[in-house]
PLY file of the C-alpha trace (Angstrom):
ply
format ascii 1.0
element vertex 324
property float x
property float y
property float z
element edge 323
property int vertex1
property int vertex2
end_header
188.14 145.88 9.11
189.32 142.31 8.62
190.28 142.94 4.99
192.38 145.91 6.05
194.15 143.85 8.69
194.77 141.09 6.16
196.21 143.52 3.63
198.52 144.96 6.28
200.02 141.59 7.20
202.40 141.29 4.20
203.65 144.84 4.83
204.16 144.16 8.53
205.92 140.86 7.80
208.15 142.55 5.25
209.00 145.32 7.72
209.86 142.83 10.50
212.02 140.84 8.10
213.80 144.00 6.98
214.48 145.02 10.60
215.90 141.62 11.49
217.91 141.45 8.28
219.33 144.90 8.91
220.34 144.00 12.46
221.97 140.75 11.35
223.88 142.61 8.66
224.96 145.24 11.20
226.18 142.57 13.63
228.12 140.76 10.90
229.60 144.06 9.70
230.60 145.01 13.24
232.30 141.69 13.88
233.98 141.94 10.47
235.39 145.38 11.28
236.70 144.13 14.63
238.17 141.04 13.01
239.97 143.24 10.49
241.93 144.72 13.40
243.52 141.33 14.04
244.68 138.37 11.98
242.11 136.40 10.01
244.51 133.47 10.01
244.66 133.54 13.79
240.87 133.70 14.06
240.57 130.69 11.77
243.22 128.93 13.84
241.13 129.46 16.98
238.00 128.13 15.29
239.86 125.02 14.16
240.54 124.15 17.79
236.91 123.09 18.08
236.09 119.49 17.18
232.73 118.08 16.17
232.27 116.56 19.65
232.92 120.04 21.10
230.24 121.60 18.92
227.88 118.76 19.81
228.50 119.40 23.52
227.64 123.09 23.09
224.42 122.21 21.28
223.46 119.62 23.90
223.90 122.20 26.67
221.65 124.56 24.73
219.08 121.78 24.37
219.27 121.31 28.14
218.35 124.98 28.52
215.44 124.74 26.10
214.22 121.52 27.73
214.25 123.01 31.24
212.34 126.06 30.08
209.84 123.96 28.11
209.18 121.91 31.24
208.69 125.16 33.14
206.17 126.27 30.49
204.35 122.96 30.98
204.17 123.56 34.73
202.75 127.02 34.11
200.06 125.71 31.74
199.03 123.05 34.25
198.87 125.60 37.02
196.63 127.79 34.88
194.39 124.77 34.26
194.92 124.32 30.53
193.93 120.85 29.24
197.20 120.34 27.34
199.79 117.62 27.83
203.57 117.71 27.98
204.02 116.92 24.29
201.66 119.68 23.16
203.21 122.23 25.50
206.72 121.31 24.38
205.63 121.61 20.75
204.20 125.07 21.41
207.24 126.24 23.34
209.80 125.06 20.82
207.73 126.33 17.90
207.68 129.80 19.47
211.46 129.97 19.15
210.98 130.52 15.42
209.72 134.00 16.32
212.55 134.89 18.74
213.98 137.55 16.44
210.76 139.48 16.03
210.90 142.99 17.57
210.53 142.65 21.33
209.99 138.90 20.76
206.28 139.63 20.42
206.14 136.94 17.74
206.46 134.33 20.48
202.85 135.14 21.36
202.06 132.69 18.55
201.96 130.16 21.40
198.80 131.86 22.62
197.17 131.40 19.23
198.00 127.70 19.16
196.58 127.32 22.66
193.44 129.17 21.63
192.90 126.90 18.63
193.57 123.67 20.52
191.75 124.45 23.77
189.27 127.20 22.97
190.76 129.42 25.66
190.79 133.12 24.81
193.99 135.15 24.60
193.22 137.07 27.80
192.95 133.79 29.73
196.33 132.53 28.51
198.11 135.92 28.46
199.56 135.43 31.98
201.64 132.56 30.59
203.64 134.89 28.36
204.23 137.37 31.17
205.23 134.86 33.84
207.44 132.94 31.39
209.36 136.09 30.44
209.60 137.16 34.08
210.95 133.74 35.06
213.76 134.05 32.52
214.56 137.60 33.59
214.51 136.77 37.29
216.66 133.66 36.93
219.25 135.45 34.82
219.36 138.34 37.28
219.98 135.92 40.16
222.66 134.08 38.19
224.35 137.35 37.30
224.32 138.54 40.90
225.63 135.19 42.18
228.36 134.98 39.54
229.52 138.53 40.25
229.73 137.79 43.97
231.70 134.59 43.40
234.06 135.94 40.74
236.94 138.34 41.24
236.74 140.01 37.85
236.44 143.61 36.89
232.79 143.79 35.84
231.31 144.45 39.28
229.57 147.46 37.70
227.02 144.95 36.41
225.70 144.20 39.91
223.20 147.12 39.92
222.07 145.92 36.50
221.27 142.53 38.03
219.25 144.28 40.75
217.27 146.24 38.18
216.53 143.12 36.13
215.39 141.21 39.21
213.18 144.12 40.30
211.51 144.22 36.88
210.89 140.46 37.04
209.32 140.74 40.49
207.17 143.77 39.66
205.97 142.20 36.40
204.43 139.31 38.33
202.63 141.25 41.06
198.88 140.93 40.35
197.76 143.80 42.57
200.39 146.18 41.27
199.69 145.42 37.62
195.94 145.66 38.16
196.40 149.00 39.92
198.61 150.36 37.10
196.13 149.28 34.42
193.24 150.84 36.34
195.18 154.07 36.86
196.10 154.21 33.19
192.48 153.76 32.17
191.30 156.47 34.56
193.86 158.88 33.14
193.31 158.13 29.45
189.82 156.63 29.32
190.98 154.70 26.25
190.38 151.08 25.22
188.03 150.09 28.07
187.53 146.53 26.81
191.26 145.96 26.33
192.05 147.44 29.74
189.50 145.13 31.32
191.08 142.10 29.68
194.56 143.13 30.76
193.34 143.63 34.33
191.73 140.19 34.28
194.98 138.64 32.99
196.97 140.42 35.70
194.75 138.97 38.41
195.39 135.47 37.07
199.06 135.84 37.98
198.12 134.95 41.57
198.04 131.32 40.48
201.81 131.32 39.93
202.81 132.93 43.22
202.78 129.85 45.45
206.14 128.96 47.09
206.15 125.53 45.43
205.57 126.95 41.96
208.16 129.69 42.42
210.73 127.17 43.65
210.14 124.73 40.80
210.02 127.39 38.10
213.03 129.24 39.51
215.07 126.07 39.79
214.34 125.01 36.22
215.10 128.51 34.94
218.45 128.76 36.72
219.56 125.26 35.72
218.66 126.00 32.10
220.55 129.27 31.87
223.51 127.91 33.84
223.81 125.18 31.20
224.42 127.80 28.51
226.77 129.72 30.79
228.73 126.51 31.26
228.85 126.08 27.48
230.44 129.52 27.19
232.97 128.61 29.88
233.89 125.41 28.00
234.12 127.26 24.68
236.62 129.79 26.01
238.70 127.02 27.53
238.74 125.03 24.29
239.81 128.13 22.36
242.78 128.71 24.65
241.46 131.67 26.65
240.14 130.11 29.87
238.33 132.27 32.40
237.11 131.30 35.86
233.73 129.58 35.65
231.75 132.29 37.41
233.39 135.04 35.38
232.49 133.30 32.13
228.92 132.85 33.38
228.75 136.53 34.41
229.89 137.71 30.98
227.48 135.43 29.13
224.53 136.32 31.36
225.15 140.06 31.39
225.55 140.14 27.61
222.37 138.16 27.06
220.42 140.36 29.46
221.86 143.56 27.98
220.90 142.47 24.49
217.41 141.42 25.55
216.62 144.59 27.45
217.42 146.72 24.41
214.26 145.35 22.82
216.16 144.45 19.65
215.06 141.17 18.03
216.96 138.39 19.79
219.15 141.00 21.47
221.00 141.36 18.17
223.85 143.83 18.30
223.71 144.59 22.00
224.57 141.08 23.19
227.46 140.66 20.76
228.94 144.08 21.52
228.72 143.55 25.28
230.29 140.11 25.05
233.29 141.20 22.99
233.80 144.26 25.20
233.64 142.32 28.49
235.95 139.60 27.19
238.42 142.29 26.19
238.26 143.75 29.70
239.27 140.34 31.02
242.28 140.22 28.69
240.85 137.90 26.04
242.35 138.88 22.67
240.10 139.77 19.74
241.19 136.72 17.77
239.47 134.65 20.46
236.65 136.92 21.66
235.22 137.51 18.17
234.90 133.86 17.07
233.86 132.82 20.60
231.05 135.39 20.54
229.93 134.31 17.07
229.98 130.61 17.97
228.12 130.93 21.27
225.42 133.01 19.59
225.13 130.44 16.79
224.80 127.58 19.28
222.31 129.38 21.52
220.12 131.99 19.79
220.34 130.74 16.22
220.20 127.08 17.21
216.98 127.85 19.10
215.58 129.54 16.00
216.51 126.48 13.90
214.65 124.23 16.34
211.73 126.64 16.26
211.59 126.59 12.47
211.48 122.79 12.57
208.74 122.72 15.25
206.66 125.61 13.87
204.93 123.78 10.98
204.19 120.83 13.29
202.54 123.15 15.81
200.59 124.86 13.02
199.41 121.53 11.66
198.14 120.35 15.03
196.44 123.69 15.67
194.64 123.59 12.29
193.58 119.98 12.75
192.01 120.83 16.09
0 1
1 2
2 3
3 4
4 5
5 6
6 7
7 8
8 9
9 10
10 11
11 12
12 13
13 14
14 15
15 16
16 17
17 18
18 19
19 20
20 21
21 22
22 23
23 24
24 25
25 26
26 27
27 28
28 29
29 30
30 31
31 32
32 33
33 34
34 35
35 36
36 37
37 38
38 39
39 40
40 41
41 42
42 43
43 44
44 45
45 46
46 47
47 48
48 49
49 50
50 51
51 52
52 53
53 54
54 55
55 56
56 57
57 58
58 59
59 60
60 61
61 62
62 63
63 64
64 65
65 66
66 67
67 68
68 69
69 70
70 71
71 72
72 73
73 74
74 75
75 76
76 77
77 78
78 79
79 80
80 81
81 82
82 83
83 84
84 85
85 86
86 87
87 88
88 89
89 90
90 91
91 92
92 93
93 94
94 95
95 96
96 97
97 98
98 99
99 100
100 101
101 102
102 103
103 104
104 105
105 106
106 107
107 108
108 109
109 110
110 111
111 112
112 113
113 114
114 115
115 116
116 117
117 118
118 119
119 120
120 121
121 122
122 123
123 124
124 125
125 126
126 127
127 128
128 129
129 130
130 131
131 132
132 133
133 134
134 135
135 136
136 137
137 138
138 139
139 140
140 141
141 142
142 143
143 144
144 145
145 146
146 147
147 148
148 149
149 150
150 151
151 152
152 153
153 154
154 155
155 156
156 157
157 158
158 159
159 160
160 161
161 162
162 163
163 164
164 165
165 166
166 167
167 168
168 169
169 170
170 171
171 172
172 173
173 174
174 175
175 176
176 177
177 178
178 179
179 180
180 181
181 182
182 183
183 184
184 185
185 186
186 187
187 188
188 189
189 190
190 191
191 192
192 193
193 194
194 195
195 196
196 197
197 198
198 199
199 200
200 201
201 202
202 203
203 204
204 205
205 206
206 207
207 208
208 209
209 210
210 211
211 212
212 213
213 214
214 215
215 216
216 217
217 218
218 219
219 220
220 221
221 222
222 223
223 224
224 225
225 226
226 227
227 228
228 229
229 230
230 231
231 232
232 233
233 234
234 235
235 236
236 237
237 238
238 239
239 240
240 241
241 242
242 243
243 244
244 245
245 246
246 247
247 248
248 249
249 250
250 251
251 252
252 253
253 254
254 255
255 256
256 257
257 258
258 259
259 260
260 261
261 262
262 263
263 264
264 265
265 266
266 267
267 268
268 269
269 270
270 271
271 272
272 273
273 274
274 275
275 276
276 277
277 278
278 279
279 280
280 281
281 282
282 283
283 284
284 285
285 286
286 287
287 288
288 289
289 290
290 291
291 292
292 293
293 294
294 295
295 296
296 297
297 298
298 299
299 300
300 301
301 302
302 303
303 304
304 305
305 306
306 307
307 308
308 309
309 310
310 311
311 312
312 313
313 314
314 315
315 316
316 317
317 318
318 319
319 320
320 321
321 322
322 323
């Protein structure tokens, strides 16, 4: 059994790499086709408006987002009772970014493996961390989107129901009784994987630990501050490129596009996020010679910058996990 799993790993890794590579190529091709409809010289002119301090500011705002979410992860681990410190939890969280472009971001579960090696805790005991972390991001972005749509006077009010759906998913995904009931019902219907179903039900029950008002307030506050930092970066970027939008409209476009890309299940939201961003900017009157480079730059300084940090932290996390 183990030899078969080992032999399948190179094939699986190759397949994941091919999927990500294909999506990246498709995104680049799509942006290239759109750019061909305008002037390359004008696009380059817009890019040249950005100085090194401007790029540094965008990256610092992204770091603020990652730092807030890493601190939230630390709070979650402490609430669960894991014997890990802030440095170890930050190392795990940042290292997981290296796997952000795996299908469905399942590669980020590598954090559970590092925790298992360093603490001896089984995957089912730490599984609630992955669920509550993802739900915290989804819930915060849904709230930001709803707030920004209410405070802006733009033409993308159609996104408000989308915010409600995202928030509902985040809430439902962290309800211990509901998840336990669904797992039990699924097992009774199928009768399959009894041991796995039992572990999932046990993990679902552990979510109760994160439902205290204090924890929800702290985690929600960190999540919203983190994602607002990247929304502010997008607002600054558009202003610097000569196509300013009201703050809350810029935040709404960034948040909706990120959510739309993520909910497609594509690695890193590739394709969906970029298409939504260009389309929404066009609806607000931003010309393609600005919307295309702005979309490319904000994705480079958010998603791909996170992956770069993850690639730097990954071998460090692996080394510590092996040593333990």
